[in-house]
C-alpha angles and dihedrals in degrees: 000000000000114000117247134220087240092060092049095046091049092047091051090054102257116150108231096183134029144145122257127219091279092053090252119143118249133188133206110241118234091244094056089046090055090046094051093043092054090055094047089055100260113110115201108186094115139029088249091054090052093048093047090050093050093050091054093049090049090054091048095047098039109028119196096233143005087264088071097046119117112260094253135042125185128211140163120262114268093002126121110254122216109216129226093245127039111250127185119267110262096033107152122241139177124203114200104206121225095234094046136279127064144245120221128189149116133273116264125253088269090055093247128133113254115243119278111215103202118078122227144072108311133173116246116203114189135146093000095307137102126216136166112251113202109202113196134199119247090251145010124264102280138207087255090056090048098052100027092235122126092217106033119200100175127159137198145158135262118220138184098229095209090054093062116102136206133158109274097021094123095230099303125091109247144189093271090055086048091056089053092050090049092053094051093045094049089051089061092049103265116156098193141028114199115201137194119264116295097195121144116272132187117289092187090050110038091163085083099074109143105126087217096058101056130169087233138356089208098078140021142273105260093201087074091061120114105200089195090079092067105022105029128235093282096066091037092053090044091054091048093048093049087049091051094225105116093106092048091048091053089051092052092048094055092056118108088211126048116246092209099186095046096039091049095049092047095049094046090050097057093040088059089059090049091051095050090049091047092052092047101048118104103193123115095251092054090048092052091049092048087054090054089049095051091048088051090052094048092049090046088056121168095343093060095040093049092055091046092050089049090055090049091050092050088051088052099046101026128247097312132129110281088234087070093058123099105295091241090060097051090079115071091205097050121121088236091058091051089054089049090053093054092048092047097035093129093051093048089048089054090058091046089051089053091053090047096054092042093052091047091053093049091048089052092050091053091047088053088057091055092046089049093055102252114158094211108013121187118014109205121210120229114205119221097238145346138255106276091228095052141105097271097055088050100044098040104031096152092058095053134070119236124209101032141077133213113249144136134262122246113287142157097293097034112041093180095043126237136272112198097187095231130137116239132211116259107243090214090041093057092049091048092053095044093251088293097153093041092055094044090051092051093048093049089051095047096039097092105021145072094221144014134219112207110212113224091358086183084083090076086072104030139343127210103232125197120202112235110264093022130102121253090252087065092060131100144198121270119194123233129200094267096176094050093047094045091051091051093046089053092045095050090042091060093042089056095032089230129142121233128224121190119205097221100173120133134034100357122191116238113271094010095116090051091055090051091049091049087057093048094251111144118227124215127256116193120192095233094057101041095100134130126238091279089052097249116140116259123251114248095255093052092066120103126267090208096066143061115249127222139163095229146334136240089266095050136067121274118245092254092045092048092047094051094039095245091144090054089053091053096047094044090050095049097042096247098134121107119258090254091052134083131180090251095048086048096051089046089053091049091053087065093044093050089053091049091052095046091050090053089048091053095245097120102040092223139048111280117270131166087271093056100046093093090046088066088071093111126149113270092236090057094049090046093053089049090049091053091052090045093054091044090056097054121102090243107133088222132027118193117194116200112238088234088063094042086057096039095238123167100208125084128218097237136016110203120233090030132100112170099354090079122037093247114187093354106094117112122200114243100230123067115258090249090058101031098107102028103092117108093243094054092040091055092045093053090044088055090053094047092050092048089051091051091052093047090053090063093055129082116242114269123251091253094048090056090061101053133250124359099190133147110223 
């Protein structure tokens, strides 16, 4: 029978049918199927094309022998493992365990590998071939594991790292300010501090500063470094003085908004003076530090060197897409690139130095959380993709997909869908490389944290991919190896003893949240979305026990901003309202929403009616305190309160669908990090949260909490 386009599309991982955010069935058009298949490397213009593509996919998914297996297989601890190729029952195998020792045996009558109890990355030898066997625990490291309590009711704060202030930071929040914030949060009983992404950006192009559009997710943003932690203030001040930038640094520090390009160029300039001095010094202290630096470079290996070479190349050729470089330098493994690395060894060393002092500072901040008694400590943030012109797409080309951007399908809030302009992983590329980049990414994120928030965790199952040059409505879903990725997340979570939170907001596939919960990955509950089918806000005891709870996110209004309608003002001013909306209609609708929320919080004494709408005219500070108590009273194992809501601020960090029109990722908080949480108002608000959490820990989970999420989408 002639092969069909549908067969090829499904075999390549395209999702042909799905439900939208309204629960309505959707189908992928034949033209979009052909567009995406072409990008995935499977032309479909003729029957011969389709048949050839199917044959390639069959060989990939069902190899003829172990010699053709991918380099890494995943399995669950103590569970039988079906193998990619059918082998005879009784075939001998040996598993060399990561921690030493081995397990020998024979395949069962069904030809499957018997369960391996010990978790880790082991080496399986079978039928003359070797392959890595990643054996995962049943669940991720959990809040209960972190605090030693059967019913954890922890709380913490969520901070935009760049927004923190300290004297001498040069205009950008850094790891030393983070240490100070950690200390103050811990003093008030916080067990966690979630921070914005610290992924590496572009030192040659600081105009690109969105933390969710990094150059690579495998390393860190060097602008967050605080060289004082390693070198002390004396050497830092000396480098700044020699560079003649102290006045400029003070000016940048005084700004209410970060001038990313100028602050970045200024910081990198004086850091270069510090590096040159460090490499030239001949005292014992410098020699000891250089030994530490060399050890860091050796441990960083190819991953670190590739990124530092990329940074040096961008410095050489300007902030252009690497695809515009001379052809011989587009391949990280080329002889020409090796010669470039020799010629520019000092420049490459400088970028390695920057990564070293940044990693050291993040490690110190996490150590401070432990010393301060936090059960979890820092919670890192993992972006969903990378800038298509960045270091990761250059250094790991086989692991990434070209020609498409990550986005989102049309939904209630974005009728035309979204194109985020981010490069995704290639599902087949990940398998062919033994999930190298995925594992490296997890290890980088977990390295200096007690927890990890995975942005758009829905992408572990499927990503909406938009072909370049097409609208977001002309995209489609591509499936990813969910089971493999969940096992690797759980394995790395336990190896680093870090909890995992999945940002599961948006168009969620049926049953997906249950699969996350089964793996011990916390979902996210946001106050604005926790409503029943009649769009009334849920009582605290109706929230889930399988998800982290929060008042808002960086993309949504703060509590005070929502209550006062500040978000409506912004959207109206910038023309972001829908055609059917006006500022007045939105304010009228918000009055009802305010009354509903006030009623749920117990501030009206009754359900909202037209007579009680005006009664919802409550000061923002009072509603915020009530929200904090409400969140603390939920059965969520962890509550994270954004610092903006702890402080009672109206402005949100990011306004989606804007770039320069709104000061995204630029606002700095007024108080210094060391004093940020010390006012009476903030102290009382956090004390309210701590008390509510303590009371909640003494209650049994509600009936609704036992059966997963109850959320209106």
